[in-house]
N, C-alpha and C positions, 0 to 999 in steps of 0.2 A: 859809634854813635851817629845816629838817625835825625836829622834836621830836616823838616818839610819848609818847603819855599810856595809861599803863596798858597792858594783857596785850591782844594782840589775836588772842586766840582764839575770840573769838565776840561777840555781841549782850551778855552778861552779864558783865561782868568781874567782880563782886563777888557771892559768895555762889550760884553758878552751881549749885550739889550743893543748896541748901535749897529752892531755889524751884519750884514746881512748877506753879502756875495763872500767875503774872505771866510776860510775853514781854518784849521790848524795848519795847512800846507797853499794857502794860496786860494785861487779863485776855480770851481773844478764842477764839471755838468756833464753829460751827453753832449758830445760836440754838434755843434749848428744847432743846439737845441738848449734852450731856458736861458741859463747864464751864461753858456759858453760858445755863442754865437761869433760870426765875423765882426758885426756889428757892436757887441760888447767888447771884443779885443780891440777893436779900434778906440774905443772910447775909454778903457782902460788904459792904452797907450799912451792917449792924450792927456788923461786924468794925472799920470803917473809924472808925465814931464811938468805938467803944470805946476803938481805937488813939487818938484824939485826945483822948476824957476822962481817960486815963490818963495823958498828957501835959500835963495843966492846962487842957483847954478842956473843961469838962464840959457845957455847952449849945451845940455850935457851930452857926454860920449854915453853910448847904453849899448852892452854887449848882449846878443840874444841869441838863446839855443834852443834846441827842442830834442824829443828823443824819435822813435822811429814810427809811430803812428801816422794813418793816411790822412788824418785831419792838421796834423802839423803845420803842414806847407801852408794850407789853407788861414791857419789861423795866424801864421808868424806873418804873412802878407799884410793880413789887416792888424796886427798889432804895431808891425815898423812903419807901415803909413800913418796910422795914428799918434807914433812916435816923431816922427820926421814932419808931419803938418805942423806939431807943434813947436818945432826949431829943432830937434834934437837930432844929434850926429847917431845913427845906429850902426851896427858891427855887428853883421849875420855870420854866425859860425856855422848853421846847418846841425847836424845830428851831434851830439856830445852829453855826457852825462852833464847832471845839477853840478857836482862840484869839479866839473871842469869849466862851467862859467865862472862859479865863484872863483877858480884859478885866474880865469881870462880877465876877468873884473880888476883883479890885484893884477896881473902879468902887465897889462897895456894903461893902466893907472885909469880907467875908466869912471866914472862918476856914479855907476850902478849896473844892473843885468836883470834879465828877464829871462825866465824859463817856462819853455811849451811842455808840460807834459803832465800827466796824469798818473805817474809815479806806478803803485803795483795793480791801478784798477786796469779794467779789462780795457780792448781796444777802442769801443765805442765813446768811452769816456777821453775828455782832454781838459787841460788847465792851465793856469797863468800864474805864475809867483815871481815876486820881485825882489831884488838882490841889492843891498846898498853900497857904497864905494870900498866897505872892505871885502864885500863879498858875503856879507851875510845876510841872513833873511830879515825882511822888517820886521820890527815890534808891533806889536798890536796896535799903538796910537796912530804909527804913521798908515795902518792900512785901513783903519778908521778913516784917517783926513783922505785917503784916495777915493773912498766909498763917498762922502762928502763932495767932491769937485765932481762926482758922476753927475752931481743933480744940480752944480752949478752952472748959471747962463755962462758965466766966465768961459767954462770947458769949450763950448759952442763958440763964442764971441771970438775968442784969442786965435788969430789968424795971420800967422808972419807970411810975409809975402818976399818976393824978389829974392835976394841972395839971404833974406833970415830964414826960407824954407830949409827944411833940415836933409840929411841926406844918408840915402842908406847902402852900404858897401861891404863887401866880404870882408871877414877879418880870416886870413888863408894863414894855414901851418901851427893853428893853436891846437889843435887836437895832439899833434907831432911833440907840440910844447909841452903840451899836460903829460904826455907820457915820458917825456923825460922827466918832467918833475918827480913822476912818480916814479921812476927807474932807481934816480938822486936818493932815495929815501933807503931802499934795500943795501943792508949791509953784508958785506962776504957773500957776493953774487955766485962765488964758487960753492958754497955749502947751502945752495938752495935745492930744495929736493926734490927728486926727479920724477915723482908718481903723484902729478896733481891734475885733477880736471876743474875745468870753471864752465861755470854755466852761465852767459849773456843774457839769457831770456829773451830773447831776440828785439833785446832793446838798445841802450844807447851805448853800453859798454861794447857793443859790439865794434861801434866805431874807434874805440881807442885800444883794445885788447891786440889785437897783431903789433900796432906800435909798440906796446908794452912787453909782448912777448920780446919781438926782436930787440929791444935792447937789454933785455935780462938775458938773452942768451940761450933761453929754454925753448921746447916745444911741447909745453902741455896742452894736451888736446882741449878742445873749444866747442862745447854744445850750445845751442839756442843763439844760431848765429847767422840767421836764415830769415831775418825780418820783413815779411811781404807788405808791413801797414796795418795787418788785421790779427796778426799771431803774437802781439807784445804782451808776455806774460802768459800763453795760453800752454799750458800741461808742464810749463818751465819755470825756472829763477825760485825766489825767496816763497813766491806763492803757492809753489807745487815742488817743496824741496824733495818729496819722495821720488821726483825723478832724476834729480842728482845721486839720490841713495842709492836709488837701482844700479847708475850707472858706475857710480864707486866700488858696490860689491861685486858684481859683475864681472868686472874688467880688472880687480884685484886692485885698485891704485889706495896710494896710502891717506889720501884727503882731497874733499873737494870745497870750493866755493860757489855760491851762488848770490846772483844779485838781482835787483827787482828793475824795471823800465826805467828808469833814470838813473840808475847804480850809486844811489845815495844809501844804500841799503845792502848787507853782507849775512850770511849764513853759512857756517860751515858742517862737513859731514866728515865725521872719521869715518876708519876704514870697515867699521861694523855697520854703517850706513846709519849712525845714530846722529842727529841734529846739536850743532855746538851753536846755541843760541846767542844774541847781545849779551846776556846776564855772562855766562860763562866768559867771551869774549872780555866782558870789562874786569872782571874778577882778574885774568891772566895778564892784560893788559896794566891794570893798575898795580900789580906786583913787579909789573918791568919798568913802567916807567918811575915807581918810587926807589928803584935800583941804580935809577940814573941821578935821583934827585930831579926829575923832570914831573911830578905830581900836582905839585902846588899844595892847596890845603884838602885838596882830597879828591872826592868821586860824585859826579852828580847822575842819580838816575831818577826815571818816573816812578809815579804810583805804581805804572806796572811790573815793574820788577821786582822777581821772587825774594822772597825773605831770607832766603838761603844765601844770597849774596851779601846783604846787613850781615851775615854772619859768617862768611869768611872772609870779607874785610875787616870787619872786628878784630877777628883772630890774628890778622896781620896790623892791629893797631892805624887801621888806614879810616879818616873819615867818609860817611855816607852822607850826603844829602837828597833829599825827594823833591821833585817838582812836576807839575801838571804836563799831560802828553804833548810831544812835538819837540824837534828837535831843536828848534829855535827857542823854546822856552828851556831846554838842557843849556843851551849855549850862554842866554841870560842868566841864569843861575851861576854857572861857570865865571861868568866877570863877578857878579857880586860878589862870590863866596871865595875868589880867587883859586879854584879850583883848574887844574890842566885838562880832566880826562872827564867827558861825559856820555851820555848815552841809553839807549832804550834797549827793551828785551829784542824787540824787533830787529833789530842789526843797524839801526842810526846809530854811529860811534862816531864824536868828535873828540881829537885830541890836538890841544890850542896848538900845541910845536907844529903840527903836519898840517890841520885842516881846518876853515873856517864854517864849515856845515858839515853834515852826515857823507861819507866818501868811503863807499861801500870798497873801491879798489884800493885806497889808501888805507882802510883799516885790513886790508889781505895781506899788505906787505907789512904793517907792523905786525899782525897776529904773527908770521913768518920769523920776523926779527924776534919777536919776545919769546917764541915757543924754542928757540936756537939758544938764544942767551939763559934763558931760565930752564934747557934740559928738559923740557915737558914732555911728558909720554902723552901726546896727543890722542891715545886710544882709551885713556883710564877719566879724561878729563870729566864725561858725562857721569861716572861712578862717582869719582871724588865729589863732584859738586854735590850732590844729595839734595836736590831742590823739593821743595814742600810742592805737595799736590795743588794744583790749581786748575782752575776752570773758569774761560773766559766765555760767556754766552754774550749772542747779540740779537737783539730782540728789534724787530723792525716795525719803524714807526713813521705814522704820517706826516706830522707836521711837530717839528722841534721843539716850536714855542707853545704846544698844548701841554706839555711835560711839566709837572709841579714840581719844582725842584726842591721846594719846602717838605713836600710829601717823602721825595727822594732820600733827602738827609735824615730825615726821621725814622725812616726803614734802616736805613744803613746805621744811623745809630745804637738802634733797636737789636739787630745783628751782631753788630761788634761787640754789643755788651755781652750778648750771649756765646760768644767765642772766648770772653775772658783771657785775653793776652796769646790764645794759640791758634791764632788767625788773624787776618783781616778779610773785609768788605769793599768793594769800589764800583760805584756805578757812575757812567757819565755817557752825554751825549756824545755820539762820534762827531771830528770833525770835518768828516770826508764823506760820510757817507750817512743815510737816513736812516741810522741805528742808535738803540740804545745799548752800551758794552755795560754786561754784569760780571765784574772778577768775584771770584771767591778763593780763596786762599786759607791751607791749614794744614796743619801737622797729618792730621788723619783723613785719608782717602773719601771713608764714608761719610764724614760731615761735611765736605768739600759738596759731596753731591747732593745732600740731603739739604744744604744751607740753598745751594745754588738753584735748585728745582723749587722750593717755597718762593725765593726772592723772585724767579722768573716769572711763576705763575700771579704773583700777589702784582707785581707790575704790568703783566699784559692784562690782567682787568683793569687795572687802574688806565692804561693809557688807548684800550679800546672804548 
């Protein structure tokens, strides 16, 4: 069964017209320019604390972490200063994956968290995203409220003094604690495969991986572990999965795992160098969790997941729910429908028993457990999944608000009728980049190419 959750017209189904700064994954822009300056970071920090204070948390404890970008320390200083000036107790972790901050919030019973990262974007970008006291990303309504505080005079006027001023202090040993948490999820460490390679994308995974491998008792080779502040995601990680594929095939490894800059995503490579994406991982994990009676009502995926996943889950008698793009919408739908697994084709995967947000390292461990228990032949997963041909095109746009979504919806409906149940079309503005994403999927590759070109030409003409 396939059930759609909410509107399918973009990344931001609620309050789309009200949000200016926040996208699918927090506030993101070129660092020190536009919407991601130190001044903006300071104001965002103050607004977040005022948002919490007016909801009954007058002196909140906030965990702050970042990835390896050069601009990270600059923005961290401003963000933490803004929070402490509003009376918060700020616990600074330093470099740690986004899911590590989520873990830390729960581990020390903090009132929220903040992550300074631009995830998969190039090094010149950076961003800020906030977490609630459960370690989950904030819902749309909360982000709208924080934006409103930015323009409120109270944000500038509210100035605690003396003992009411907040403080900033380091939160030590939390990276090691996060590694302990991850290692505790591995079952039967003695059965771990010996020939595995890990690509840390010169990002936040670098801070955790040595501790994790030590606790697992393995000596898997690592690549992408030399961050210099400017090389995050550069030629490595999930964005350049071909780098890992070459390493796996050239050195004869059985399997490879790659992450993005803040390690909340994971993609795999089999021994033949073929990508095992989030859809295939969800197919495996759904069967594994179902066998342990830990799947709940079913699986939540986004509108981007391949129709082959629907078919494979249906064969297992497992329900599928679709939601807009973004792992927080996945989590929201999981809560609404009682599903305990959800994720995205891009590699964001949440299993409620194990994590509260996308966690690439946790997903790695779950996949190792699942493939062992199900006796999966990893080298045949891609062949057996038999995905529908799919093409995702990105059309650059100069002004998102100039897009006529009524026209886009009408065009999508027209093409959907033409496909007559043999495929689907989905068009949405990106929540993180100035792009219009055009997804076409059908059983026939030639039809995919024809429809994709037709749509791109029409939209290019309309948006120019």
